[in-house]
C-alpha positions in Angstrom: 30.2 -92.1 -86.7 27.1 -91.9 -88.9 27.5 -89.4 -91.7 24.0 -89.3 -93.2 20.6 -89.8 -91.9 19.6 -92.7 -94.2 22.6 -94.8 -93.1 21.8 -94.2 -89.4 18.2 -95.1 -89.9 19.1 -98.3 -91.7 21.6 -99.5 -89.1 20.4 -98.6 -85.6 17.2 -100.7 -85.5 19.4 -103.8 -86.1 21.8 -103.2 -83.2 19.8 -101.3 -80.6 17.0 -102.5 -78.3 13.8 -100.6 -78.0 14.9 -98.8 -74.9 18.2 -97.7 -76.4 16.4 -96.4 -79.5 14.0 -94.3 -77.3 16.9 -92.9 -75.3 18.8 -91.9 -78.4 15.8 -90.4 -80.1 15.0 -88.3 -77.1 18.5 -86.8 -76.8 21.0 -86.6 -79.6 19.0 -87.8 -82.6 16.5 -84.8 -83.1 19.3 -82.3 -83.3 21.3 -84.5 -85.6 18.3 -85.0 -87.9 17.4 -81.3 -88.0 21.0 -80.2 -88.8 21.6 -82.9 -91.3 18.4 -82.5 -93.2 19.0 -78.8 -93.5 22.5 -79.4 -94.9 21.2 -82.0 -97.3 18.7 -79.5 -98.8 21.2 -76.7 -99.2 24.5 -78.6 -99.7 24.4 -81.7 -101.8 28.1 -82.2 -101.2 27.4 -83.1 -97.6 28.5 -86.7 -98.3 32.2 -85.5 -98.1 32.5 -86.2 -94.3 32.5 -89.9 -95.3 36.0 -89.4 -96.7 37.1 -87.5 -93.6 35.7 -90.3 -91.5 37.7 -92.8 -93.5 40.9 -90.9 -92.7 40.3 -91.7 -89.0 41.1 -95.4 -89.6 44.6 -96.7 -89.3 46.2 -97.2 -92.7 49.5 -97.6 -94.4 52.7 -98.3 -92.5 50.9 -97.7 -89.2 48.4 -100.4 -89.9 51.2 -102.8 -90.9 53.1 -101.9 -87.7 50.0 -102.5 -85.7 49.3 -105.9 -87.4 52.8 -107.1 -86.9 52.8 -106.3 -83.2 49.3 -107.7 -82.5 50.1 -110.9 -84.5 53.4 -111.4 -82.7 51.6 -110.8 -79.4 48.9 -113.4 -80.1 51.5 -115.8 -81.4 53.6 -115.4 -78.3 50.6 -116.0 -76.1 49.7 -119.4 -77.7 53.4 -120.3 -78.2 53.9 -119.8 -74.4 51.0 -122.2 -73.8 52.7 -125.1 -75.5 56.4 -124.3 -75.7 56.9 -125.8 -72.3 55.7 -129.2 -73.5 59.0 -130.6 -74.6 60.8 -128.9 -71.7 58.6 -130.6 -69.1 60.6 -133.8 -68.8 63.8 -131.8 -68.1 62.0 -129.5 -65.7 60.5 -132.4 -63.8 64.0 -133.9 -63.6 65.5 -130.6 -62.3 62.8 -129.9 -59.8 61.8 -133.6 -59.1 58.2 -132.6 -59.7 56.6 -135.1 -62.1 53.3 -134.7 -60.2 53.2 -131.0 -60.9 52.8 -131.4 -64.7 49.1 -130.6 -64.6 49.7 -127.2 -62.9 52.2 -126.1 -65.5 49.3 -125.9 -68.0 46.4 -125.3 -65.6 48.0 -122.3 -63.8 48.5 -120.6 -67.2 45.1 -121.3 -68.7 43.2 -120.1 -65.7 44.6 -117.4 -64.8 41.8 -97.6 -72.6 42.3 -100.2 -75.5 46.1 -99.8 -76.2 47.0 -99.2 -72.5 44.8 -102.0 -71.3 46.4 -104.3 -73.9 49.9 -103.2 -73.0 49.2 -103.5 -69.3 48.1 -107.1 -69.7 51.0 -107.7 -72.0 53.4 -106.4 -69.3 51.9 -108.8 -66.8 52.3 -111.7 -69.3 56.0 -110.8 -69.8 56.5 -110.4 -66.0 55.2 -114.0 -65.5 57.6 -115.3 -68.2 60.5 -113.5 -66.4 59.6 -115.2 -63.1 59.4 -118.6 -64.9 62.8 -118.0 -66.5 64.5 -117.4 -63.1 62.4 -120.0 -61.2 64.3 -121.9 -58.6 61.6 -124.4 -57.7 58.5 -126.0 -59.2 56.3 -123.8 -57.0 58.0 -120.6 -58.3 57.5 -121.9 -61.9 53.8 -122.5 -61.2 53.4 -119.0 -59.8 55.1 -117.5 -62.8 52.8 -119.5 -65.1 49.8 -118.2 -63.3 50.9 -114.6 -63.6 51.5 -115.2 -67.3 48.1 -116.6 -67.6 46.5 -113.6 -66.0 48.3 -111.4 -68.6 47.5 -113.6 -71.5 43.8 -113.6 -70.7 43.3 -110.3 -72.5 45.9 -110.5 -75.2 43.9 -112.3 -77.9 40.6 -110.5 -77.2 42.5 -107.2 -76.8 44.1 -107.7 -80.2 40.8 -108.3 -81.9 39.3 -105.2 -80.1 42.1 -103.0 -81.3 41.7 -104.3 -84.9 38.0 -103.4 -84.7 38.9 -99.9 -83.7 41.7 -99.5 -86.2 40.0 -100.6 -89.5 36.5 -100.4 -91.1 34.4 -103.5 -90.7 34.8 -104.7 -94.3 38.6 -105.1 -93.8 38.4 -106.8 -90.4 37.7 -110.5 -91.4 41.0 -110.9 -93.4 43.1 -109.1 -90.7 41.5 -111.1 -87.9 42.1 -114.2 -89.9 45.8 -113.3 -90.2 46.1 -112.8 -86.4 44.2 -116.0 -85.5 46.1 -118.0 -88.1 49.6 -117.0 -86.9 48.5 -117.3 -83.3 47.4 -120.9 -83.9 50.8 -121.6 -85.4 52.2 -120.7 -82.0 50.5 -123.6 -80.2 51.6 -126.3 -82.7 55.2 -125.1 -83.1 55.7 -124.5 -79.4 57.0 -128.1 -78.6 59.5 -127.9 -81.4 60.9 -124.6 -80.3 60.9 -125.6 -76.7 62.7 -128.8 -77.5 65.5 -126.9 -79.3 65.9 -124.5 -76.4 65.9 -127.3 -73.8 68.6 -129.3 -75.5 70.9 -126.7 -76.9 70.7 -123.9 -74.3 68.4 -124.3 -71.3 64.6 -124.7 -70.8 64.6 -121.2 -69.2 64.9 -119.7 -72.7 61.4 -121.0 -73.3 60.4 -118.1 -71.2 63.2 -115.6 -71.8 62.5 -115.6 -75.6 59.2 -113.7 -74.9 61.0 -110.7 -73.4 62.8 -109.2 -76.4 60.1 -110.1 -78.9 57.5 -108.6 -76.4 59.5 -105.4 -76.2 59.5 -105.0 -80.0 55.7 -105.6 -80.0 55.2 -102.9 -77.3 57.3 -100.3 -79.3 55.4 -101.0 -82.5 52.0 -100.6 -80.8 53.1 -97.3 -79.2 54.0 -95.9 -82.6 50.3 -96.1 -83.7 47.4 -94.0 -82.4 44.3 -96.1 -82.6 41.1 -94.0 -82.9 38.5 -94.4 -80.1 35.1 -94.7 -81.7 33.1 -95.0 -78.5 30.9 -92.2 -77.4 32.4 -90.1 -74.6 31.2 -90.9 -71.1 31.3 -89.2 -67.8 31.6 -92.5 -65.9 34.9 -93.3 -64.2 36.7 -96.6 -64.6 35.5 -97.6 -61.2 31.9 -96.9 -62.1 32.2 -98.8 -65.3 33.8 -101.8 -63.5 31.0 -101.9 -61.0 28.4 -101.7 -63.7 29.9 -104.1 -66.2 32.3 -106.4 -64.4 30.9 -109.5 -62.8 33.0 -109.5 -59.6 30.6 -111.9 -57.9 30.7 -114.4 -60.7 34.5 -114.3 -60.8 34.7 -114.7 -57.0 32.6 -117.9 -57.2 34.1 -119.3 -60.4 37.8 -119.0 -59.6 37.7 -120.8 -56.2 35.5 -123.5 -57.6 37.9 -124.3 -60.4 41.0 -124.1 -58.1 39.3 -126.5 -55.6 38.6 -129.0 -58.3 42.1 -128.7 -59.7 43.6 -129.1 -56.3 41.5 -132.3 -55.7 42.7 -133.7 -59.0 46.3 -132.7 -58.3 46.5 -134.0 -54.7 44.3 -137.1 -55.1 46.3 -140.3 -54.9 49.6 -138.3 -54.3 49.3 -136.1 -51.3 46.0 -137.6 -49.9 44.0 -140.7 -50.6 41.1 -140.3 -53.0 38.6 -141.2 -50.2 40.2 -138.7 -47.7 38.2 -135.9 -46.2 40.4 -133.3 -47.9 39.9 -134.6 -51.4 36.1 -135.3 -51.0 35.7 -131.8 -49.4 37.5 -130.1 -52.3 35.4 -131.9 -54.9 32.2 -131.2 -53.0 33.1 -127.5 -52.3 34.2 -126.9 -55.9 31.2 -128.6 -57.3 28.6 -126.8 -55.2 30.3 -123.5 -55.8 30.3 -124.1 -59.5 26.5 -124.9 -59.5 25.8 -121.7 -57.5 28.0 -119.8 -60.1 25.8 -121.1 -63.0 22.6 -120.0 -61.2 24.2 -116.6 -60.5 25.2 -116.2 -64.2 21.6 -117.0 -65.2 20.3 -114.4 -62.7 22.6 -111.6 -63.9 21.8 -112.1 -67.6 23.7 -110.2 -70.3 26.1 -108.5 -67.8 27.3 -111.8 -66.4 30.8 -113.1 -66.8 29.3 -115.8 -69.1 26.2 -114.2 -70.6 23.5 -116.9 -70.5 21.2 -115.4 -73.1 24.0 -115.9 -75.6 25.2 -119.2 -74.3 21.7 -120.6 -74.4 21.8 -120.4 -78.2 22.2 -124.0 -79.4 24.9 -123.2 -82.0 26.9 -121.2 -79.4 26.9 -123.7 -76.5 27.6 -126.7 -78.8 30.4 -124.8 -80.4 31.8 -124.1 -77.0 31.7 -127.7 -76.0 33.2 -128.8 -79.4 36.0 -126.3 -79.0 36.6 -127.4 -75.4 36.9 -131.1 -76.3 39.0 -130.3 -79.4 41.4 -128.1 -77.5 41.6 -130.8 -74.8 43.0 -133.2 -77.3 45.5 -130.6 -78.6 46.8 -129.7 -75.2 47.0 -133.3 -73.8 48.8 -134.5 -76.9 51.2 -131.5 -76.8 52.2 -132.4 -73.3 52.2 -136.2 -73.3 53.6 -137.0 -76.7 57.0 -135.4 -75.8 56.9 -137.3 -72.5 56.4 -140.5 -74.4 59.3 -139.8 -76.8 61.7 -138.6 -74.0 60.9 -141.4 -71.6 59.7 -144.5 -73.4 61.8 -143.8 -76.5 64.7 -142.1 -74.6 64.8 -139.2 -77.2 66.4 -135.9 -76.5 64.2 -132.8 -76.0 65.0 -131.5 -79.5 64.4 -134.9 -81.1 61.1 -135.2 -79.3 60.1 -131.9 -80.8 61.2 -133.0 -84.3 59.2 -136.2 -83.8 56.1 -134.0 -83.4 56.5 -132.6 -86.9 54.1 -135.1 -88.6 51.2 -133.9 -86.5 52.2 -130.2 -86.6 52.6 -130.1 -90.4 49.4 -132.1 -91.1 47.5 -129.9 -88.7 48.5 -126.7 -90.5 47.8 -128.2 -93.9 44.4 -129.5 -92.8 43.4 -126.3 -91.1 44.2 -124.1 -94.2 42.6 -126.6 -96.6 39.4 -127.0 -94.5 39.1 -123.2 -94.1 39.3 -122.7 -97.9 36.8 -125.6 -98.6 34.3 -124.1 -96.1 34.5 -120.8 -97.9 34.0 -122.6 -101.2 31.3 -125.2 -100.2 29.6 -123.1 -97.5 29.1 -125.8 -94.9 31.3 -126.3 -91.8 29.4 -129.2 -90.0 30.9 -132.0 -92.2 34.4 -130.9 -91.3 33.6 -130.7 -87.6 32.2 -134.2 -87.4 35.1 -135.6 -89.6 37.5 -133.9 -87.3 36.2 -135.7 -84.3 36.1 -139.1 -86.1 39.7 -138.9 -87.4 40.9 -137.6 -84.0 39.3 -140.5 -82.2 40.8 -143.1 -84.6 44.2 -141.4 -84.5 44.4 -141.3 -80.7 43.1 -144.8 -80.5 46.1 -145.9 -82.6 48.4 -143.8 -80.5 47.3 -145.7 -77.4 48.7 -148.9 -78.9 52.2 -147.5 -79.0 55.0 -149.0 -76.8 58.7 -148.4 -76.3 59.6 -150.3 -79.5 56.9 -148.9 -81.9 58.4 -148.2 -85.3 58.9 -144.7 -86.7 56.5 -145.4 -89.5 53.7 -146.3 -87.1 54.0 -143.4 -84.7 54.5 -140.9 -87.6 51.5 -142.3 -89.4 49.4 -142.1 -86.2 50.4 -138.5 -85.7 49.5 -137.6 -89.3 46.0 -139.0 -88.6 45.5 -136.9 -85.4 47.0 -133.8 -87.1 44.6 -134.2 -90.0 41.7 -134.7 -87.6 42.4 -131.8 -85.4 43.3 -129.5 -88.3 39.9 -130.2 -90.0 38.0 -128.9 -86.9 40.3 -126.1 -85.7 38.3 -123.2 -87.3 34.9 -124.8 -87.4 33.5 -123.6 -84.0 34.7 -120.1 -84.8 33.0 -120.1 -88.1 29.8 -121.6 -86.6 29.7 -118.8 -83.9 30.3 -116.1 -86.4 27.6 -117.5 -88.8 24.9 -117.9 -86.1 25.2 -114.7 -84.0 24.3 -111.2 -84.8 27.3 -108.9 -85.4 26.8 -106.9 -82.2 27.1 -110.0 -80.0 29.7 -111.9 -82.0 32.7 -110.4 -80.1 31.1 -111.6 -76.8 30.4 -115.0 -78.2 34.0 -115.3 -79.5 35.3 -114.4 -76.0 33.1 -117.2 -74.6 34.6 -119.5 -77.2 38.1 -118.6 -76.2 37.2 -119.1 -72.5 35.9 -122.6 -73.3 39.1 -123.7 -75.0 41.4 -122.5 -72.3 39.2 -123.9 -69.6 39.1 -127.2 -71.4 42.9 -127.2 -71.7 43.3 -126.5 -68.0 40.9 -129.2 -66.8 42.0 -132.0 -69.2 45.7 -131.5 -68.8 45.3 -131.8 -65.0 43.0 -134.8 -65.4 45.5 -136.4 -67.8 48.2 -135.9 -65.2 46.2 -137.7 -62.6 45.6 -140.6 -65.0 49.2 -140.7 -66.1 50.7 -140.6 -62.6 48.3 -143.3 -61.3 48.9 -145.6 -64.3 52.7 -145.0 -64.1 52.8 -145.9 -60.4 50.6 -149.0 -60.9 52.8 -150.3 -63.7 56.0 -149.7 -61.8 54.7 -151.6 -58.8 53.6 -154.5 -61.1 56.7 -154.7 -63.3 59.4 -153.7 -60.8 58.2 -154.8 -57.3 61.8 -154.4 -55.9 62.1 -150.8 -56.9 60.5 -147.9 -55.0 58.2 -146.2 -57.6 58.7 -142.8 -55.9 62.4 -142.9 -56.9 61.5 -143.2 -60.5 58.7 -140.7 -60.5 60.6 -138.1 -58.5 63.5 -138.4 -60.9 61.4 -137.0 -63.7 60.5 -138.1 -67.2 63.8 -136.9 -68.6 66.0 -139.0 -66.3 64.7 -142.5 -66.9 68.0 -144.0 -67.9 69.7 -142.4 -64.9 67.6 -144.1 -62.2 67.2 -147.5 -63.9 69.9 -150.1 -64.5 70.1 -152.3 -67.5 67.9 -155.0 -66.0 65.1 -152.7 -64.9 65.2 -150.2 -67.8 62.7 -152.1 -70.0 60.2 -152.2 -67.2 60.5 -148.5 -66.6 60.1 -147.8 -70.3 57.0 -149.9 -70.5 55.6 -148.2 -67.4 56.0 -144.7 -68.9 54.5 -146.0 -72.2 51.5 -147.3 -70.4 51.1 -144.0 -68.5 51.0 -142.0 -71.7 48.8 -144.6 -73.3 46.1 -143.8 -70.7 46.3 -140.1 -71.5 45.7 -140.9 -75.2 42.6 -142.9 -74.3 41.4 -139.8 -72.5 41.8 -138.0 -75.9 39.8 -140.8 -77.6 36.9 -140.2 -75.1 37.2 -136.4 -75.7 37.0 -136.8 -79.4 34.0 -139.1 -79.2 32.1 -136.5 -77.1 33.1 -133.8 -79.6 31.6 -135.9 -82.4 28.2 -135.7 -80.8 28.4 -132.0 -79.7 29.4 -130.9 -83.2 26.0 -131.9 -84.6 24.5 -129.0 -82.6 26.6 -126.4 -84.4 24.0 -126.3 -87.2 23.8 -127.0 -90.9 24.1 -123.6 -92.4 25.4 -122.3 -95.7 27.7 -119.4 -94.7 27.8 -118.1 -98.3 24.2 -117.0 -97.9 25.0 -114.6 -95.0 24.3 -111.1 -96.4 27.6 -109.2 -96.5 25.9 -105.8 -96.6 24.1 -106.4 -93.4 27.2 -107.5 -91.6 29.1 -104.5 -92.8 26.4 -102.1 -91.6 26.3 -103.7 -88.2 
């Protein structure tokens, strides 16, 4: 893509290792230098290819079409992650599967440019179709897992396509648009899901993705995205063998599944001190430790490249994002359960009740992003985010069945403000402290950490919630079988409890959700300390010319 020798000489030393430079200088570079130098001496207008090169980028209506489709795809991916939140009480009632709540999130979170993107998008849509027609909790979990596999490449795929479609100086604003609308998906999901669940059926939480996804696919196919990569004779199989960490994936996936199974089955299917649960924890833990050693051994080609992760600003940003996203996901799942069980609200009303935190999160996220651009420092916003979140969730943990609207709305405003302040900070920190050539990899690791955190913490919250609910039911209503109440689901509390026992059931559900909010308090406190490692850096001093060249 280099049009003149001076530009090539200025850029390559910044992004190539010594071995790469030698390889290029011994093959293509001499011929290019000789030809270009001769043209420069005889034809001063040789700079014209720069304009020709500019026409290779996607512009005009094609760029608009591409941005609409990629933004919608990223929005759908994060909307699908949280839209199920307000539908879960009804789903648990239909399938009698309150103990499966953790899997509805965990199964999703764990699990050529255009064609790769569309292939993953098709898998994502297929998973949603399976969820929509699911006849059992198990079938729903399988569908969520398939959706998760497809969604794994949607966000990173969208960013990769943008990088190929537009020159580098235009990318930050376009990436900001995609990421901004995508984040709206996760906070508006519960409201949309509540409306579908109450006025149609919870199955439309999944069906809605199909027509919108079809529009996205058509818009993407209308655009030809240029391929700026150098041609290679390697086949896809050879590239996968050379670049894809199959061994790391083969160790990581089973280790996480074993830990999640132990959390899911412990105290429900098996006793916590049973051989099955202990074996799953030990097996998952040992395999995860081996995975870490393997990633360190593989180096830059690993599934999680340790040379990048070892950078203090990167790994602390990962942890900060993980714990922040844990609070977002746990609150998205268990606030609707609180409203629909302890407050006996409808699915749509429970979604409306989330508006204080949703609106404040959006306002705080936009405001903090603008202030960081103005002031230059992101660390104060990250630490303030953790502090406000911890206080807000601490106040949420004091709620009961008869908490006033003013209190629960005010508490939500506080957690929305706290989470919104920190939403963009790990992203900004990673971009500010990594070289442009490794920033995409670091961003992928950041995305991985937030989805991994969501999967683990929602599953852990489900364990805490179920245990606390059962304990409270036994203590408050000793004459009622707790399994009857639990199996009825969070959306059918009034159907299984008579007038005399209803207050005890409501308080039991309230205490169960209270325990999950305390988990969020702990997560926010850890986030407060990890955020200090993100670094005190003025992002305004980052040289724009250098970033553009790289």
